[in-house]
C-alpha positions in Angstrom: 15.0 13.1 -27.5 12.1 11.4 -25.7 11.4 9.1 -22.8 11.9 5.4 -23.1 9.1 3.9 -25.3 8.2 1.2 -22.7 7.4 3.8 -20.0 3.8 4.9 -19.4 3.1 8.3 -18.1 0.1 8.5 -15.7 -2.7 10.8 -16.7 -3.9 12.9 -13.8 -7.1 14.9 -13.7 -8.0 17.6 -11.2 -11.7 17.1 -11.9 -11.7 14.2 -9.4 -10.3 16.6 -6.7 -13.4 18.8 -7.3 -15.7 15.9 -6.9 -14.0 14.7 -3.7 -13.9 18.2 -2.2 -17.7 18.4 -2.8 -18.1 15.0 -1.2 -16.3 16.3 1.9 -18.9 19.1 2.1 -21.7 16.6 1.7 -20.2 14.6 4.6 -20.0 17.7 6.8 -23.6 18.6 6.0 -24.7 15.0 6.8 -22.8 15.1 10.1 -24.4 18.3 11.2 -27.9 17.1 10.2 -27.4 14.1 12.5 -25.5 15.9 15.3 -26.3 19.6 15.0 -24.0 20.5 17.9 -20.9 19.3 16.0 -18.5 22.0 14.9 -16.9 21.7 11.4 -13.3 22.7 10.6 -11.7 21.9 7.3 -12.4 19.2 4.6 -10.0 19.0 1.7 -9.6 16.6 -1.2 -6.4 14.5 -0.8 -4.7 11.8 -2.8 -7.3 9.0 -3.4 -10.1 10.7 -1.4 -11.0 13.4 1.1 -11.4 14.0 4.8 -13.2 16.4 7.1 -12.2 17.2 10.7 -15.0 17.5 13.3 -15.2 18.7 16.9 -17.7 16.3 18.5 -17.9 15.3 22.1 -18.7 11.6 21.5 -16.4 9.6 19.2 -17.7 8.4 15.9 -18.4 4.7 15.8 -18.6 2.3 12.9 -22.4 2.5 13.2 -22.2 6.3 13.0 -20.3 6.0 9.7 -23.1 4.0 8.3 -25.7 6.6 9.4 -23.6 9.4 7.8 -23.4 7.5 4.5 -27.1 7.1 4.5 -27.6 10.8 5.1 -25.0 11.6 2.4 -27.0 9.5 -0.1 -30.1 11.5 0.6 -28.2 14.7 -0.1 -26.6 13.3 -3.2 -30.0 12.1 -4.5 -31.4 15.6 -4.1 -28.9 16.8 -6.7 -28.3 20.1 -4.8 -26.4 22.8 -6.5 -23.2 24.3 -5.1 -23.0 28.0 -5.4 -20.2 30.4 -4.5 -20.6 33.9 -3.1 -18.4 36.4 -1.4 -18.9 38.0 2.0 -17.0 40.9 3.7 -14.6 39.4 6.3 -16.2 41.0 9.3 -19.7 40.1 8.2 -18.5 36.5 7.6 -17.0 36.4 11.1 -20.3 37.5 12.6 -22.2 34.9 10.5 -20.0 32.0 11.6 -19.8 33.2 15.2 -23.6 33.3 15.4 -23.6 29.6 14.2 -21.0 28.8 17.0 -18.5 27.8 14.3 -15.5 29.0 16.2 -13.0 27.2 14.0 -14.3 29.0 10.9 -13.9 32.4 12.7 -10.3 31.5 13.4 -9.7 30.6 9.8 -11.2 34.0 8.7 -8.8 35.8 11.0 -6.0 34.3 9.0 -7.4 35.5 5.6 -6.0 38.9 4.5 -8.5 39.6 1.7 -11.4 42.1 2.3 -13.9 39.4 1.3 -14.0 35.6 1.9 -15.4 32.9 -0.3 -18.5 31.1 0.8 -20.0 27.9 -0.8 -23.6 26.9 -0.2 -24.9 23.4 -0.8 -28.6 23.8 -1.7 -30.1 26.1 0.9 -29.1 24.1 4.0 -25.3 24.0 4.3 -23.0 27.0 4.2 -19.2 26.6 4.4 -16.2 28.9 4.4 -14.4 27.6 1.3 -12.5 28.9 -1.8 -13.5 25.8 -3.9 -13.4 24.5 -6.5 -16.4 22.2 -6.5 -18.5 20.3 -9.1 -21.8 21.9 -10.1 -24.1 19.7 -8.0 -24.2 16.8 -5.5 -25.8 14.5 -8.1 -22.5 14.2 -9.9 -21.2 12.0 -7.0 -22.0 8.5 -8.2 -19.8 6.4 -5.9 -18.5 7.2 -2.4 -17.5 5.4 0.7 -16.4 6.5 4.2 -13.3 4.5 5.2 -12.1 5.3 8.7 -11.9 7.7 11.6 -8.7 9.0 13.2 -7.7 11.7 15.7 -6.1 14.9 14.4 -5.0 18.0 16.3 -6.4 21.3 15.1 -3.9 22.7 12.6 -1.6 19.8 13.4 -0.7 21.5 16.8 -0.5 19.0 19.7 -1.4 21.9 22.1 -4.7 22.5 20.2 -7.9 20.5 20.5 -8.0 16.9 19.3 -10.6 16.6 16.5 -12.1 13.6 14.8 -11.1 13.1 11.2 -13.3 11.0 8.9 -11.6 9.8 5.8 -13.5 8.8 2.6 -13.2 8.5 -1.1 -15.4 9.4 -4.0 -15.6 8.7 -7.8 -17.7 9.6 -10.8 -18.9 6.0 -11.2 -19.8 3.1 -8.9 -17.4 0.9 -11.0 -14.5 3.1 -10.2 -15.4 3.0 -6.5 -15.6 -0.8 -6.6 -12.2 -1.1 -8.2 -10.7 1.3 -5.6 -12.2 -0.7 -2.7 -10.7 -3.9 -4.1 -7.4 -2.1 -4.4 -7.6 -1.1 -0.8 -8.3 -4.7 0.2 -5.2 -5.8 -1.8 -3.2 -3.0 -0.3 -4.0 -4.4 3.1 -2.7 -7.7 2.0 0.5 -6.0 0.8 1.0 -3.8 3.8 4.8 -3.7 4.1 4.7 -3.8 7.9 2.9 -7.2 7.9 5.2 -8.6 5.2 8.2 -7.3 7.1 7.2 -9.4 10.1 6.6 -12.4 7.9 10.0 -12.1 6.2 11.8 -10.7 9.3 13.0 -7.6 7.6 12.9 -4.8 10.1 11.3 -3.7 13.4 10.5 -0.4 15.1 11.0 -0.6 18.9 8.6 2.2 19.8 8.8 1.9 23.6 12.4 1.0 24.1 14.2 2.9 21.2 11.7 5.5 19.8 9.1 5.9 17.2 10.0 6.4 13.5 13.5 4.7 14.0 14.2 1.6 12.0 16.1 -1.5 13.1 17.0 -3.7 10.1 17.2 -7.4 10.9 19.6 -9.6 8.9 17.1 -10.1 6.0 16.2 -6.4 5.8 19.9 -5.4 6.1 20.7 -7.7 3.2 17.9 -6.2 1.1 19.2 -2.7 1.8 22.8 -3.7 1.0 21.7 -5.0 -2.4 20.0 -1.7 -3.1 22.9 0.4 -1.8 25.4 -1.7 -3.8 23.3 -1.2 -6.9 23.0 2.6 -6.5 26.7 3.1 -5.7 27.7 1.2 -8.8 25.2 3.1 -11.0 26.5 6.5 -9.7 30.1 5.6 -10.2 29.3 4.6 -13.8 27.8 8.1 -14.4 30.7 10.1 -13.1 29.6 10.8 -9.6 32.2 11.0 -6.8 31.4 9.4 -3.4 31.5 11.6 -0.3 30.6 11.3 3.3 29.6 14.1 5.7 28.9 14.2 9.5 25.5 13.7 11.0 25.8 16.7 13.2 26.8 20.2 12.2 27.0 23.6 13.9 23.8 25.6 14.1 25.3 28.6 12.2 25.7 26.4 9.1 21.9 26.0 9.1 21.6 29.8 9.5 23.5 30.3 6.3 21.6 27.6 4.4 18.2 29.1 5.4 17.0 25.9 7.1 17.0 27.5 10.5 14.6 30.1 9.2 12.5 27.9 7.0 12.8 24.3 8.4 13.6 24.7 12.1 10.4 23.0 13.3 11.5 19.8 11.6 15.1 19.8 13.0 16.7 18.5 16.2 18.9 21.2 17.9 21.1 20.7 20.9 24.1 22.3 22.7 27.8 21.3 22.5 30.2 23.4 24.6 27.5 26.1 24.8 27.1 26.3 21.0 24.1 25.3 18.9 24.4 22.2 16.9 21.8 20.4 14.8 21.4 16.8 13.5 21.4 17.2 9.8 18.0 17.0 8.1 19.6 17.5 4.7 23.0 16.7 3.1 23.5 19.8 0.9 25.4 22.1 3.3 28.1 19.4 3.8 28.5 18.9 0.1 28.9 22.6 -0.4 31.7 22.8 2.1 33.5 20.0 0.2 33.1 21.9 -3.1 34.4 25.0 -1.4 37.5 23.3 -0.1 39.5 24.0 -3.2 39.6 26.4 -6.2 37.5 25.2 -9.1 37.8 25.9 -12.8 35.0 26.0 -15.4 36.8 23.0 -16.8 36.1 21.0 -13.6 32.3 21.5 -13.9 30.0 19.7 -13.5 31.2 18.3 -10.2 28.9 15.5 -9.0 28.9 14.5 -5.3 26.9 11.5 -4.2 26.2 10.3 -0.6 24.0 7.7 1.0 23.4 10.3 3.7 21.4 9.5 6.8 19.3 12.4 8.1 16.8 13.0 10.9 13.7 15.1 10.9 11.1 15.8 13.5 7.9 14.2 12.3 4.7 14.3 14.4 3.9 10.9 15.9 0.5 10.8 14.1 2.0 10.8 10.6 4.6 8.0 11.2 3.9 4.9 9.2 6.3 2.0 9.0 9.1 2.6 6.5 7.0 5.1 4.6 7.2 8.0 7.1 10.0 7.9 9.6 12.2 10.2 11.7 15.6 8.8 10.6 16.2 7.8 7.0 18.9 7.6 4.3 18.7 9.5 1.0 20.5 8.5 -2.2 21.5 12.2 -2.3 23.6 14.0 -4.8 24.5 17.6 -5.5 25.8 18.7 -8.9 27.7 22.0 -9.2 27.6 23.3 -12.8 27.6 26.3 -15.1 24.1 27.7 -16.0 24.4 26.6 -19.6 24.9 23.0 -18.4 21.6 22.8 -16.5 19.4 21.4 -19.2 21.7 18.5 -20.3 22.5 17.6 -16.7 18.8 17.5 -15.8 18.1 15.3 -18.8 20.9 12.9 -17.7 19.3 12.7 -14.2 15.8 12.0 -15.7 17.4 9.2 -17.8 19.1 7.9 -14.7 15.7 7.8 -12.8 14.0 6.0 -15.8 16.7 3.3 -16.0 16.8 2.7 -12.2 13.0 2.5 -12.0 12.9 0.0 -14.9 15.5 -2.2 -13.2 13.3 -2.3 -10.0 10.2 -3.1 -12.0 8.4 0.3 -12.2 7.3 1.3 -15.6 4.4 3.8 -15.0 5.6 7.3 -14.0 3.9 10.6 -13.3 5.9 13.9 -13.4 5.2 17.2 -11.7 7.0 20.5 -12.0 6.7 22.4 -8.8 7.1 26.2 -8.9 7.9 29.0 -6.5 6.2 28.8 -3.1 4.7 31.7 -1.2 7.6 31.5 1.3 10.9 31.4 -0.7 14.4 32.7 -0.6 16.5 34.2 -3.5 15.5 36.5 -6.3 12.5 36.1 -8.6 14.8 36.5 -11.6 16.8 33.4 -10.5 13.6 31.5 -9.7 12.4 32.2 -13.2 15.7 31.0 -14.7 15.7 27.9 -12.7 12.1 27.0 -13.5 12.7 27.7 -17.2 15.7 25.4 -17.2 13.7 22.5 -15.6 10.8 23.0 -18.0 13.2 23.2 -21.0 14.7 19.8 -20.0 11.2 18.2 -19.7 10.1 19.7 -23.0 13.2 18.6 -24.8 12.5 15.0 -23.6 8.9 15.4 -24.8 7.6 14.3 -21.4 4.1 14.8 -20.1 4.0 16.6 -16.8 1.7 18.6 -14.5 2.5 22.1 -13.1 2.3 22.0 -9.3 1.9 25.7 -8.5 3.7 26.9 -5.4 5.0 23.5 -4.2 8.8 24.1 -4.9 11.4 24.0 -2.1 12.1 27.3 -0.4 15.4 27.6 -2.4 14.3 26.4 -5.8 11.8 24.8 -8.2 11.8 21.0 -8.6 10.8 18.1 -10.7 9.1 15.3 -8.8 8.8 11.8 -10.4 6.2 9.5 -8.9 5.8 5.7 -9.4 2.8 3.6 -10.0 2.9 0.3 -8.3 1.4 -3.1 -9.1 -2.0 -2.1 -7.8 -2.1 1.4 -9.2 -1.0 3.5 -6.3 1.4 6.5 -6.7 4.6 6.8 -4.7 7.0 9.7 -4.6 10.6 8.8 -5.5 13.0 10.8 -7.6 13.3 14.6 -7.3 15.4 17.2 -9.2 15.8 20.7 -7.7 17.5 23.6 -9.4 19.1 26.0 -6.9 20.7 29.4 -7.6 20.2 30.5 -4.0 22.4 28.3 -1.8 25.6 28.7 -3.9 25.2 32.4 -3.3 24.7 32.0 0.4 27.7 29.8 0.8 29.8 32.0 -1.5 30.6 29.2 -4.0 32.5 30.1 -7.1 34.6 28.9 -10.0 37.1 30.6 -12.3 35.4 31.1 -15.7 37.0 31.2 -19.2 38.0 34.8 -18.7 39.8 34.2 -15.4 37.0 35.8 -13.4 35.1 34.4 -10.5 31.6 33.1 -11.3 28.9 31.5 -9.2 27.9 27.9 -10.0 24.3 26.6 -10.0 23.6 23.6 -7.8 21.2 20.8 -8.7 19.9 18.8 -5.8 18.7 15.3 -6.8 17.7 11.9 -5.5 16.9 8.9 -7.6 15.0 6.7 -5.1 14.5 9.4 -2.5 14.5 7.9 1.0 15.8 4.3 1.0 13.4 3.5 3.8 10.4 4.7 1.7 11.7 3.0 -1.4 12.1 -0.3 0.4 8.6 0.0 1.8 7.4 0.7 -1.7 9.2 -2.3 -3.1 7.8 -4.6 -0.4 4.2 -3.5 -1.3 4.8 -3.5 -5.0 6.0 -7.1 -5.0 4.0 -8.2 -2.0 7.3 -9.5 -0.6 7.8 -11.8 -3.7 11.0 -10.0 -4.7 12.7 -10.8 -8.0 15.7 -13.1 -7.6 18.3 -10.3 -7.7 16.6 -8.5 -4.8 15.7 -11.4 -2.6 17.6 -11.4 0.7 17.6 -15.2 0.5 17.6 -16.6 -3.0 17.7 -20.3 -2.5 16.5 -22.6 0.4 18.3 -26.0 0.5 16.2 -28.6 2.2 17.8 -32.0 2.8 15.2 -34.7 3.3 17.1 -36.7 5.9 20.2 -36.1 8.1 22.3 -38.3 5.9 21.8 -35.8 3.1 23.2 -32.8 5.1 26.8 -33.3 3.9 25.8 -33.0 0.2 23.5 -30.1 1.1 26.5 -28.3 2.6 28.5 -29.0 -0.5 25.8 -27.5 -2.7 25.5 -24.5 -0.4 29.2 -23.8 -0.6 29.3 -24.1 -4.4 26.4 -21.7 -4.8 27.7 -19.2 -2.2 31.1 -19.1 -3.9 29.2 -18.1 -7.0 27.6 -15.2 -5.1 24.2 -16.7 -4.3 22.5 -16.1 -1.0 21.6 -19.5 0.5 19.9 -20.8 3.6 19.8 -24.5 4.6 16.8 -25.8 6.5 18.0 -29.1 8.0 15.7 -29.0 11.0 14.1 -32.2 12.3 10.7 -31.2 10.8 8.7 -32.9 8.1 9.7 -32.1 4.5 6.3 -30.7 3.7 6.5 -28.2 6.6 9.9 -27.0 5.6 8.8 -26.6 2.0 5.7 -24.7 3.1 7.8 -22.4 5.4 10.3 -21.6 2.6 7.3 -20.6 0.5 5.8 -18.5 3.3 9.2 -16.7 3.6 9.0 -16.1 -0.2 12.4 -17.6 -1.0 12.4 -17.9 -4.9 14.1 -21.3 -5.2 13.9 -24.4 -3.1 16.4 -27.2 -3.6 15.3 -30.7 -2.3 18.0 -33.2 -1.7 17.4 -36.9 -1.1 19.1 -40.2 -2.0 18.7 -39.8 -5.7 20.0 -36.3 -5.9 23.0 -37.0 -3.6 24.0 -40.1 -5.5 23.8 -38.4 -8.9 25.3 -35.1 -7.6 22.2 -33.2 -8.8 19.4 -31.2 -7.2 15.7 -31.2 -7.4 14.4 -27.7 -7.9 11.1 -26.1 -7.0 9.9 -22.5 -7.4 8.4 -20.4 -4.6 5.1 -20.2 -6.6 4.8 -24.0 -6.6 6.4 -24.7 -10.0 8.6 -27.8 -10.3 11.7 -27.6 -12.5 12.6 -31.2 -11.9 16.2 -32.5 -11.4 19.3 -30.8 -12.8 23.0 -30.4 -12.2 24.2 -27.7 -9.8 26.0 -26.1 -12.8 22.7 -25.9 -14.8 20.9 -24.3 -11.8 23.8 -21.9 -11.3 23.6 -20.8 -14.9 19.8 -20.2 -14.6 20.2 -18.2 -11.5 23.0 -16.0 -12.9 21.0 -15.2 -16.0 17.9 -14.3 -14.0 20.0 -12.0 -11.9 21.5 -10.3 -14.9 18.0 -9.9 -16.4 16.8 -8.3 -13.1 14.0 -10.9 -12.9 
């Protein structure tokens, strides 16, 4: 078996991470050359670039960024080597304390090894760093500093506020130019701007709270279309719909391990003197439903699906439109199965993700297998079995994937599937997690072939992930120009004069009865203005009705992109619309 032939799998190289990490060091060196009193903290490579956090009294200005870039070019042009050495912990603490690098001293205090890794850039800049880096600064051919933001030291709001400079770097100037053009296009596609233009959603920060989404009618319709689609697809694949409460007793989260491993992301409160929590996950509720009756091996796999709304404490600084929120809905499912069923079930979920992403217009995928983290629960033997089962499914499908060491959930390894959008950006969507641990904690069982109690395995999985993030991704992927089947409003009917309103209403009724989503713009405005506004609102079809159309019981049809289909019968238009919806175009 293999993945669908029309899917592309994104190649991913860690070499670019080395280059960007090196560029972060070059930036830190440049900053300290320009402002020697500035303290440096950490500077990792991140997706699409790098950052470094600085403790500097005066804020960095746009002019400062230009000065830093010039200094960086000087360092790059010197082609300075990066060399690694090791220093005893106490000696390293004295070294950085003497340089007044208090943040580095604190970092060393958290290192348990007898020696710490030091990287030197040429002879001038020394940094506490475990690497890796490229061999020399001259390998950086294209870089750009992008922005400055505030960031608390170690993400703690009680610690000092630092200045974070973001940048990006590439092996060639051409790659840099392409990326900067992509950023410009990304700004044009920003889902928050398009949401205002199309009246999809709003976040009432001051009156309701940050990270909480209010869907306006158009946004609620878009979400309904997606929800209806995913419910239908799950039912076709043998899933059973369930619904669970949004608040649950605190002791349930003690059993699940979330209180120990995830409490800082949860909302706790008291009811009748007892701890309760707003659910950040749906899995405990699904396990209680499974446990509500005796199960036989013949019943497995049991597949429960819920569009479950959850709430998580996210720091204000990371909230971002629909892409990072505090309240969101997951297309969440939990599959209870026998160990020998894992591989085939995981393969079915992978196929489900492929088919769904293709319907929504995503054909480029990147797959990661994330393994046991440093902080985990359960036995290593079960972790090894779970990891092997996921790997076996991927290998059977002959799929390319990267190993993401140590990034699994605390209860099990996972497969993450990322999308590539229309301008080449990656987005997290589907996830598949194999869990031997929680069924044990919740004492789940089934009666096996020999009449004995056995413990099921649980697969946690989501196809789209968070509906909020997925909708944000769709908005940016299509720049708001949704395919017909997804468009909240599919057809705008524009009668030229008031006397054409009656026929416009008749056409609207006919199309609505056929399941189309219609708006009529009969305002006392010019025809050109109404056509222009329908295009701005990205409504795929515009029907113009005048004397000729009303007398012939026809319609004049325009496309949102400016194409003119001419005059046709309502039945002919209806046939075209229905076929386009079937084809998901």
